[in-house]
C-alpha positions in Angstrom: 24.9 21.2 25.9 22.4 21.8 23.4 20.8 18.4 22.2 19.2 19.3 19.7 15.1 19.6 21.3 12.3 20.2 19.3 8.3 20.2 20.0 6.8 17.1 19.4 2.5 17.5 19.1 0.8 13.9 18.8 -2.1 14.9 16.3 -4.6 13.4 18.4 -4.5 14.0 21.1 -3.3 17.0 21.2 -0.3 16.7 23.8 3.3 18.1 22.9 6.1 16.4 24.1 9.6 17.0 24.1 12.6 14.9 22.7 15.7 15.1 20.6 15.3 14.8 16.8 17.8 12.3 16.6 16.1 9.9 18.6 12.6 10.4 15.9 10.1 9.5 17.6 6.9 7.2 16.6 4.7 7.4 18.5 3.1 9.5 21.8 4.1 8.4 24.9 1.3 9.7 26.2 -1.7 7.9 23.5 1.0 6.5 22.1 -0.9 7.4 18.7 1.3 6.5 15.7 3.2 9.7 15.5 2.3 12.1 11.8 6.4 14.6 12.3 5.3 18.3 11.3 7.5 18.5 8.5 6.2 15.2 7.0 4.7 15.4 4.2 0.4 16.0 4.4 
């Protein structure tokens, strides 16, 4: 029942949250900052 859950860390508030990779989260659920995903170009 593995849903390909991945940890994402917000670069602004530093909090880590879990989401499905297929959901491709765009915003931090805590501070609502736009996310830059770790594996993308800096």
